[in-house]
PDB file of N, CA, C, O and CB in Angstrom:
ATOM      1  N   MET A   1       0.819  -1.194   0.000  1.00  0.00           N
ATOM      2  CA  MET A   1       0.000   0.000   0.000  1.00  0.00           C
ATOM      3  C   MET A   1       0.865   1.262   0.000  1.00  0.00           C
ATOM      4  O   MET A   1       0.594   2.205  -0.744  1.00  0.00           O
ATOM      5  CB  MET A   1      -0.933  -0.004   1.204  1.00  0.00           C
ATOM      6  N   VAL A   2       1.905   1.275   0.836  1.00  0.00           N
ATOM      7  CA  VAL A   2       2.787   2.435   0.918  1.00  0.00           C
ATOM      8  C   VAL A   2       3.528   2.636  -0.394  1.00  0.00           C
ATOM      9  O   VAL A   2       3.694   3.768  -0.850  1.00  0.00           O
ATOM     10  CB  VAL A   2       3.783   2.274   2.071  1.00  0.00           C
ATOM     11  N   THR A   3       3.978   1.530  -1.008  1.00  0.00           N
ATOM     12  CA  THR A   3       4.704   1.622  -2.268  1.00  0.00           C
ATOM     13  C   THR A   3       3.822   2.218  -3.354  1.00  0.00           C
ATOM     14  O   THR A   3       4.278   3.061  -4.127  1.00  0.00           O
ATOM     15  CB  THR A   3       5.213   0.244  -2.695  1.00  0.00           C
ATOM     16  N   ASN A   4       2.576   1.795  -3.422  1.00  0.00           N
ATOM     17  CA  ASN A   4       1.649   2.310  -4.412  1.00  0.00           C
ATOM     18  C   ASN A   4       1.415   3.804  -4.205  1.00  0.00           C
ATOM     19  O   ASN A   4       1.372   4.568  -5.169  1.00  0.00           O
ATOM     20  CB  ASN A   4       0.323   1.547  -4.349  1.00  0.00           C
ATOM     21  N   LYS A   5       1.267   4.216  -2.956  1.00  0.00           N
ATOM     22  CA  LYS A   5       1.061   5.636  -2.647  1.00  0.00           C
ATOM     23  C   LYS A   5       2.309   6.437  -3.005  1.00  0.00           C
ATOM     24  O   LYS A   5       2.212   7.515  -3.591  1.00  0.00           O
ATOM     25  CB  LYS A   5       0.710   5.828  -1.149  1.00  0.00           C
ATOM     26  N   SER A   6       3.472   5.912  -2.655  1.00  0.00           N
ATOM     27  CA  SER A   6       4.724   6.593  -2.981  1.00  0.00           C
ATOM     28  C   SER A   6       4.902   6.710  -4.485  1.00  0.00           C
ATOM     29  O   SER A   6       5.364   7.736  -4.985  1.00  0.00           O
ATOM     30  CB  SER A   6       5.913   5.852  -2.369  1.00  0.00           C
ATOM     31  N   SER A   7       4.539   5.673  -5.193  1.00  0.00           N
ATOM     32  CA  SER A   7       4.643   5.674  -6.649  1.00  0.00           C
ATOM     33  C   SER A   7       3.739   6.745  -7.259  1.00  0.00           C
ATOM     34  O   SER A   7       4.148   7.467  -8.168  1.00  0.00           O
ATOM     35  CB  SER A   7       4.283   4.292  -7.212  1.00  0.00           C
ATOM     36  N   LYS A   8       2.514   6.841  -6.755  1.00  0.00           N
ATOM     37  CA  LYS A   8       1.580   7.853  -7.251  1.00  0.00           C
ATOM     38  C   LYS A   8       2.077   9.258  -6.933  1.00  0.00           C
ATOM     39  O   LYS A   8       1.980  10.161  -7.764  1.00  0.00           O
ATOM     40  CB  LYS A   8       0.187   7.640  -6.646  1.00  0.00           C
ATOM     41  N   GLU A   9       2.609   9.437  -5.727  1.00  0.00           N
ATOM     42  CA  GLU A   9       3.128  10.752  -5.340  1.00  0.00           C
ATOM     43  C   GLU A   9       4.311  11.130  -6.221  1.00  0.00           C
ATOM     44  O   GLU A   9       4.448  12.284  -6.627  1.00  0.00           O
ATOM     45  CB  GLU A   9       3.544  10.762  -3.852  1.00  0.00           C
ATOM     46  N   GLY A  10       5.164  10.153  -6.515  1.00  0.00           N
ATOM     47  CA  GLY A  10       6.300  10.409  -7.395  1.00  0.00           C
ATOM     48  C   GLY A  10       5.847  10.791  -8.792  1.00  0.00           C
ATOM     49  O   GLY A  10       6.400  11.706  -9.403  1.00  0.00           O
ATOM     50  N   ALA A  11       4.842  10.095  -9.295  1.00  0.00           N
ATOM     51  CA  ALA A  11       4.313  10.401 -10.621  1.00  0.00           C
ATOM     52  C   ALA A  11       3.697  11.797 -10.649  1.00  0.00           C
ATOM     53  O   ALA A  11       3.857  12.527 -11.626  1.00  0.00           O
ATOM     54  CB  ALA A  11       3.272   9.353 -11.038  1.00  0.00           C
ATOM     55  N   LEU A  12       2.996  12.168  -9.584  1.00  0.00           N
ATOM     56  CA  LEU A  12       2.404  13.507  -9.513  1.00  0.00           C
ATOM     57  C   LEU A  12       3.476  14.586  -9.453  1.00  0.00           C
ATOM     58  O   LEU A  12       3.333  15.645 -10.065  1.00  0.00           O
ATOM     59  CB  LEU A  12       1.486  13.618  -8.295  1.00  0.00           C
ATOM     60  N   LEU A  13       4.541  14.321  -8.722  1.00  0.00           N
ATOM     61  CA  LEU A  13       5.642  15.280  -8.635  1.00  0.00           C
ATOM     62  C   LEU A  13       6.275  15.493 -10.004  1.00  0.00           C
ATOM     63  O   LEU A  13       6.546  16.626 -10.403  1.00  0.00           O
ATOM     64  CB  LEU A  13       6.702  14.799  -7.627  1.00  0.00           C
ATOM     65  N   ILE A  14       6.506  14.407 -10.714  1.00  0.00           N
ATOM     66  CA  ILE A  14       7.077  14.507 -12.061  1.00  0.00           C
ATOM     67  C   ILE A  14       6.132  15.273 -12.979  1.00  0.00           C
ATOM     68  O   ILE A  14       6.572  16.118 -13.759  1.00  0.00           O
ATOM     69  CB  ILE A  14       7.363  13.103 -12.640  1.00  0.00           C
ATOM     70  N   ALA A  15       4.844  14.984 -12.892  1.00  0.00           N
ATOM     71  CA  ALA A  15       3.857  15.674 -13.727  1.00  0.00           C
ATOM     72  C   ALA A  15       3.829  17.169 -13.420  1.00  0.00           C
ATOM     73  O   ALA A  15       3.743  17.987 -14.336  1.00  0.00           O
ATOM     74  CB  ALA A  15       2.461  15.067 -13.520  1.00  0.00           C
ATOM     75  N   ARG A  16       3.900  17.530 -12.143  1.00  0.00           N
ATOM     76  CA  ARG A  16       3.915  18.952 -11.762  1.00  0.00           C
ATOM     77  C   ARG A  16       5.156  19.653 -12.306  1.00  0.00           C
ATOM     78  O   ARG A  16       5.077  20.779 -12.796  1.00  0.00           O
ATOM     79  CB  ARG A  16       3.859  19.100 -10.228  1.00  0.00           C
ATOM     80  N   LYS A  17       6.303  18.979 -12.216  1.00  0.00           N
ATOM     81  CA  LYS A  17       7.541  19.571 -12.743  1.00  0.00           C
ATOM     82  C   LYS A  17       7.447  19.759 -14.252  1.00  0.00           C
ATOM     83  O   LYS A  17       7.883  20.781 -14.781  1.00  0.00           O
ATOM     84  CB  LYS A  17       8.757  18.689 -12.394  1.00  0.00           C
ATOM     85  N   GLU A  18       6.883  18.784 -14.939  1.00  0.00           N
ATOM     86  CA  GLU A  18       6.721  18.879 -16.390  1.00  0.00           C
ATOM     87  C   GLU A  18       5.782  20.028 -16.755  1.00  0.00           C
ATOM     88  O   GLU A  18       6.058  20.778 -17.692  1.00  0.00           O
ATOM     89  CB  GLU A  18       6.187  17.553 -16.960  1.00  0.00           C
ATOM     90  N   LEU A  19       4.687  20.169 -16.031  1.00  0.00           N
ATOM     91  CA  LEU A  19       3.757  21.268 -16.298  1.00  0.00           C
ATOM     92  C   LEU A  19       4.400  22.626 -16.024  1.00  0.00           C
ATOM     93  O   LEU A  19       4.173  23.582 -16.765  1.00  0.00           O
ATOM     94  CB  LEU A  19       2.493  21.109 -15.451  1.00  0.00           C
ATOM     95  N   ALA A  20       5.192  22.712 -14.973  1.00  0.00           N
ATOM     96  CA  ALA A  20       5.889  23.963 -14.669  1.00  0.00           C
ATOM     97  C   ALA A  20       6.856  24.305 -15.796  1.00  0.00           C
ATOM     98  O   ALA A  20       6.954  25.461 -16.210  1.00  0.00           O
ATOM     99  CB  ALA A  20       6.645  23.860 -13.320  1.00  0.00           C
ATOM    100  N   PHE A  21       7.569  23.299 -16.290  1.00  0.00           N
ATOM    101  CA  PHE A  21       8.496  23.510 -17.401  1.00  0.00           C
ATOM    102  C   PHE A  21       7.740  23.976 -18.643  1.00  0.00           C
ATOM    103  O   PHE A  21       8.160  24.921 -19.311  1.00  0.00           O
ATOM    104  CB  PHE A  21       9.284  22.218 -17.705  1.00  0.00           C
ATOM    105  N   GLN A  22       6.633  23.318 -18.950  1.00  0.00           N
ATOM    106  CA  GLN A  22       5.843  23.700 -20.117  1.00  0.00           C
ATOM    107  C   GLN A  22       5.308  25.122 -19.985  1.00  0.00           C
ATOM    108  O   GLN A  22       5.276  25.863 -20.968  1.00  0.00           O
ATOM    109  CB  GLN A  22       4.687  22.723 -20.315  1.00  0.00           C
ATOM    110  N   ASP A  23       4.891  25.509 -18.793  1.00  0.00           N
ATOM    111  CA  ASP A  23       4.423  26.876 -18.567  1.00  0.00           C
ATOM    112  C   ASP A  23       5.531  27.888 -18.838  1.00  0.00           C
ATOM    113  O   ASP A  23       5.292  28.922 -19.461  1.00  0.00           O
ATOM    114  CB  ASP A  23       3.906  27.035 -17.135  1.00  0.00           C
ATOM    115  N   GLU A  24       6.741  27.591 -18.369  1.00  0.00           N
ATOM    116  CA  GLU A  24       7.877  28.484 -18.619  1.00  0.00           C
ATOM    117  C   GLU A  24       8.153  28.607 -20.109  1.00  0.00           C
ATOM    118  O   GLU A  24       8.408  29.703 -20.607  1.00  0.00           O
ATOM    119  CB  GLU A  24       9.130  27.979 -17.891  1.00  0.00           C
ATOM    120  N   GLU A  25       8.104  27.492 -20.819  1.00  0.00           N
ATOM    121  CA  GLU A  25       8.348  27.509 -22.260  1.00  0.00           C
ATOM    122  C   GLU A  25       7.264  28.302 -22.989  1.00  0.00           C
ATOM    123  O   GLU A  25       7.561  29.027 -23.938  1.00  0.00           O
ATOM    124  CB  GLU A  25       8.414  26.077 -22.809  1.00  0.00           C
ATOM    125  N   LYS A  26       6.017  28.170 -22.554  1.00  0.00           N
ATOM    126  CA  LYS A  26       4.928  28.928 -23.167  1.00  0.00           C
ATOM    127  C   LYS A  26       5.117  30.423 -22.943  1.00  0.00           C
ATOM    128  O   LYS A  26       4.861  31.225 -23.841  1.00  0.00           O
ATOM    129  CB  LYS A  26       3.574  28.476 -22.604  1.00  0.00           C
ATOM    130  N   GLU A  27       5.564  30.799 -21.752  1.00  0.00           N
ATOM    131  CA  GLU A  27       5.810  32.215 -21.465  1.00  0.00           C
ATOM    132  C   GLU A  27       6.920  32.762 -22.353  1.00  0.00           C
ATOM    133  O   GLU A  27       6.812  33.872 -22.875  1.00  0.00           O
ATOM    134  CB  GLU A  27       6.173  32.411 -19.984  1.00  0.00           C
ATOM    135  N   LYS A  28       7.986  31.986 -22.523  1.00  0.00           N
ATOM    136  CA  LYS A  28       9.085  32.409 -23.400  1.00  0.00           C
ATOM    137  C   LYS A  28       8.586  32.581 -24.830  1.00  0.00           C
ATOM    138  O   LYS A  28       8.923  33.556 -25.501  1.00  0.00           O
ATOM    139  CB  LYS A  28      10.243  31.386 -23.357  1.00  0.00           C
ATOM    140  N   ARG A  29       7.785  31.631 -25.288  1.00  0.00           N
ATOM    141  CA  ARG A  29       7.259  31.691 -26.652  1.00  0.00           C
ATOM    142  C   ARG A  29       6.324  32.890 -26.809  1.00  0.00           C
ATOM    143  O   ARG A  29       6.332  33.543 -27.852  1.00  0.00           O
ATOM    144  CB  ARG A  29       6.518  30.384 -27.007  1.00  0.00           C
ATOM    145  N   ALA A  30       5.536  33.181 -25.805  1.00  0.00           N
ATOM    146  CA  ALA A  30       4.635  34.336 -25.867  1.00  0.00           C
ATOM    147  C   ALA A  30       5.432  35.624 -26.016  1.00  0.00           C
ATOM    148  O   ALA A  30       5.052  36.506 -26.786  1.00  0.00           O
ATOM    149  CB  ALA A  30       3.746  34.402 -24.608  1.00  0.00           C
ATOM    150  N   VAL A  31       6.533  35.737 -25.284  1.00  0.00           N
ATOM    151  CA  VAL A  31       7.384  36.924 -25.392  1.00  0.00           C
ATOM    152  C   VAL A  31       7.968  37.018 -26.795  1.00  0.00           C
ATOM    153  O   VAL A  31       8.003  38.100 -27.382  1.00  0.00           O
ATOM    154  CB  VAL A  31       8.516  36.888 -24.337  1.00  0.00           C
ATOM    155  N   GLU A  32       8.428  35.890 -27.340  1.00  0.00           N
ATOM    156  CA  GLU A  32       8.973  35.881 -28.699  1.00  0.00           C
ATOM    157  C   GLU A  32       7.924  36.332 -29.709  1.00  0.00           C
ATOM    158  O   GLU A  32       8.233  37.082 -30.635  1.00  0.00           O
ATOM    159  CB  GLU A  32       9.487  34.480 -29.064  1.00  0.00           C
ATOM    160  N   LEU A  33       6.687  35.880 -29.534  1.00  0.00           N
ATOM    161  CA  LEU A  33       5.618  36.258 -30.460  1.00  0.00           C
ATOM    162  C   LEU A  33       5.262  37.734 -30.337  1.00  0.00           C
ATOM    163  O   LEU A  33       4.964  38.386 -31.338  1.00  0.00           O
ATOM    164  CB  LEU A  33       4.381  35.406 -30.211  1.00  0.00           C
ATOM    165  N   ILE A  34       5.292  38.257 -29.132  1.00  0.00           N
ATOM    166  CA  ILE A  34       5.028  39.689 -28.939  1.00  0.00           C
ATOM    167  C   ILE A  34       6.087  40.518 -29.648  1.00  0.00           C
ATOM    168  O   ILE A  34       5.770  41.496 -30.326  1.00  0.00           O
ATOM    169  CB  ILE A  34       4.990  40.045 -27.434  1.00  0.00           C
ATOM    170  N   ILE A  35       7.344  40.126 -29.492  1.00  0.00           N
ATOM    171  CA  ILE A  35       8.440  40.847 -30.149  1.00  0.00           C
ATOM    172  C   ILE A  35       8.299  40.764 -31.665  1.00  0.00           C
ATOM    173  O   ILE A  35       8.464  41.768 -32.358  1.00  0.00           O
ATOM    174  CB  ILE A  35       9.808  40.280 -29.709  1.00  0.00           C
ATOM    175  N   ALA A  36       7.993  39.572 -32.186  1.00  0.00           N
ATOM    176  CA  ALA A  36       7.813  39.408 -33.630  1.00  0.00           C
ATOM    177  C   ALA A  36       6.653  40.260 -34.129  1.00  0.00           C
ATOM    178  O   ALA A  36       6.744  40.861 -35.199  1.00  0.00           O
ATOM    179  CB  ALA A  36       7.573  37.930 -33.981  1.00  0.00           C
ATOM    180  N   ASN A  37       5.571  40.319 -33.370  1.00  0.00           N
ATOM    181  CA  ASN A  37       4.415  41.118 -33.754  1.00  0.00           C
ATOM    182  C   ASN A  37       4.766  42.602 -33.795  1.00  0.00           C
ATOM    183  O   ASN A  37       4.354  43.319 -34.708  1.00  0.00           O
ATOM    184  CB  ASN A  37       3.256  40.876 -32.785  1.00  0.00           C
ATOM    185  N   LEU A  38       5.523  43.056 -32.810  1.00  0.00           N
ATOM    186  CA  LEU A  38       5.950  44.459 -32.802  1.00  0.00           C
ATOM    187  C   LEU A  38       6.834  44.769 -34.005  1.00  0.00           C
ATOM    188  O   LEU A  38       6.707  45.827 -34.622  1.00  0.00           O
ATOM    189  CB  LEU A  38       6.700  44.785 -31.499  1.00  0.00           C
ATOM    190  N   GLU A  39       7.724  43.848 -34.333  1.00  0.00           N
ATOM    191  CA  GLU A  39       8.602  44.039 -35.489  1.00  0.00           C
ATOM    192  C   GLU A  39       7.789  44.103 -36.783  1.00  0.00           C
ATOM    193  O   GLU A  39       8.056  44.942 -37.643  1.00  0.00           O
ATOM    194  CB  GLU A  39       9.640  42.903 -35.569  1.00  0.00           C
ATOM    195  N   LEU A  40       6.815  43.231 -36.921  1.00  0.00           N
ATOM    196  CA  LEU A  40       5.968  43.254 -38.118  1.00  0.00           C
ATOM    197  C   LEU A  40       5.150  44.537 -38.197  1.00  0.00           C
ATOM    198  O   LEU A  40       4.978  45.098 -39.279  1.00  0.00           O
ATOM    199  CB  LEU A  40       5.035  42.040 -38.133  1.00  0.00           C
ATOM    200  N   ALA A  41       4.651  45.000 -37.071  1.00  0.00           N
ATOM    201  CA  ALA A  41       3.888  46.253 -37.051  1.00  0.00           C
ATOM    202  C   ALA A  41       4.784  47.419 -37.458  1.00  0.00           C
ATOM    203  O   ALA A  41       4.353  48.314 -38.186  1.00  0.00           O
ATOM    204  CB  ALA A  41       3.281  46.505 -35.646  1.00  0.00           C
ATOM    205  N   TYR A  42       6.028  47.407 -36.990  1.00  0.00           N
ATOM    206  CA  TYR A  42       6.986  48.454 -37.349  1.00  0.00           C
ATOM    207  C   TYR A  42       7.270  48.422 -38.850  1.00  0.00           C
ATOM    208  O   TYR A  42       7.281  49.462 -39.509  1.00  0.00           O
ATOM    209  CB  TYR A  42       8.298  48.288 -36.550  1.00  0.00           C
ATOM    210  N   GLN A  43       7.499  47.222 -39.384  1.00  0.00           N
ATOM    211  CA  GLN A  43       7.765  47.090 -40.815  1.00  0.00           C
ATOM    212  C   GLN A  43       6.561  47.530 -41.639  1.00  0.00           C
ATOM    213  O   GLN A  43       6.718  48.165 -42.682  1.00  0.00           O
ATOM    214  CB  GLN A  43       8.137  45.645 -41.158  1.00  0.00           C
ATOM    215  N   ASP A  44       5.373  47.197 -41.179  1.00  0.00           N
ATOM    216  CA  ASP A  44       4.157  47.603 -41.875  1.00  0.00           C
ATOM    217  C   ASP A  44       4.040  49.121 -41.898  1.00  0.00           C
ATOM    218  O   ASP A  44       3.671  49.708 -42.915  1.00  0.00           O
ATOM    219  CB  ASP A  44       2.920  46.982 -41.211  1.00  0.00           C
ATOM    220  N   GLU A  45       4.351  49.742 -40.786  1.00  0.00           N
ATOM    221  CA  GLU A  45       4.298  51.206 -40.706  1.00  0.00           C
ATOM    222  C   GLU A  45       5.324  51.837 -41.641  1.00  0.00           C
ATOM    223  O   GLU A  45       5.047  52.852 -42.279  1.00  0.00           O
ATOM    224  CB  GLU A  45       4.540  51.678 -39.260  1.00  0.00           C
ATOM    225  N   GLU A  46       6.503  51.238 -41.722  1.00  0.00           N
ATOM    226  CA  GLU A  46       7.525  51.744 -42.640  1.00  0.00           C
ATOM    227  C   GLU A  46       7.041  51.666 -44.086  1.00  0.00           C
ATOM    228  O   GLU A  46       7.254  52.592 -44.868  1.00  0.00           O
ATOM    229  CB  GLU A  46       8.836  50.953 -42.477  1.00  0.00           C
ATOM    230  N   LYS A  47       6.391  50.562 -44.433  1.00  0.00           N
ATOM    231  CA  LYS A  47       5.888  50.400 -45.800  1.00  0.00           C
ATOM    232  C   LYS A  47       4.813  51.437 -46.100  1.00  0.00           C
ATOM    233  O   LYS A  47       4.768  51.986 -47.201  1.00  0.00           O
ATOM    234  CB  LYS A  47       5.329  48.979 -46.009  1.00  0.00           C
ATOM    235  N   LYS A  48       3.949  51.707 -45.127  1.00  0.00           N
ATOM    236  CA  LYS A  48       2.899  52.704 -45.320  1.00  0.00           C
ATOM    237  C   LYS A  48       3.496  54.087 -45.541  1.00  0.00           C
ATOM    238  O   LYS A  48       2.953  54.891 -46.299  1.00  0.00           O
ATOM    239  CB  LYS A  48       1.952  52.725 -44.115  1.00  0.00           C
ATOM    240  N   ASN A  49       4.606  54.359 -44.883  1.00  0.00           N
ATOM    241  CA  ASN A  49       5.254  55.662 -44.991  1.00  0.00           C
ATOM    242  C   ASN A  49       6.238  55.725 -46.147  1.00  0.00           C
ATOM    243  O   ASN A  49       6.865  56.761 -46.370  1.00  0.00           O
ATOM    244  CB  ASN A  49       5.963  55.994 -43.703  1.00  0.00           C
ATOM    245  N   GLY A  50       6.383  54.629 -46.886  1.00  0.00           N
ATOM    246  CA  GLY A  50       7.267  54.610 -48.041  1.00  0.00           C
ATOM    247  C   GLY A  50       8.733  54.539 -47.698  1.00  0.00           C
ATOM    248  O   GLY A  50       9.577  54.887 -48.525  1.00  0.00           O
ATOM    249  N   LEU A  51       9.061  54.094 -46.489  1.00  0.00           N
ATOM    250  CA  LEU A  51      10.457  53.977 -46.095  1.00  0.00           C
ATOM    251  C   LEU A  51      10.968  52.579 -46.414  1.00  0.00           C
ATOM    252  O   LEU A  51      10.219  51.608 -46.299  1.00  0.00           O
ATOM    253  CB  LEU A  51      10.631  54.290 -44.595  1.00  0.00           C
ATOM    254  N   PRO A  52      12.238  52.462 -46.815  1.00  0.00           N
ATOM    255  CA  PRO A  52      12.784  51.124 -47.071  1.00  0.00           C
ATOM    256  C   PRO A  52      12.941  50.351 -45.767  1.00  0.00           C
ATOM    257  O   PRO A  52      13.188  50.941 -44.715  1.00  0.00           O
ATOM    258  CB  PRO A  52      14.141  51.219 -47.797  1.00  0.00           C
ATOM    259  N   ASN A  53      12.794  49.014 -45.841  1.00  0.00           N
ATOM    260  CA  ASN A  53      12.929  48.225 -44.616  1.00  0.00           C
ATOM    261  C   ASN A  53      14.256  47.608 -44.474  1.00  0.00           C
ATOM    262  O   ASN A  53      14.512  46.914 -43.490  1.00  0.00           O
ATOM    263  CB  ASN A  53      11.913  47.173 -44.559  1.00  0.00           C
TER     264      ASN A  53
END
């Protein structure tokens, strides 16, 4: 009984660590997408104003 409980607790700990890692990666990707979006908006504005990119 104790082994089964310990095994489940270990699996939950691993799952929590994996979810935390995935959350960090999603946050990094969100920042990258925000930066890319800002760059595209800047380039679009340059094109509207007739400036070379």
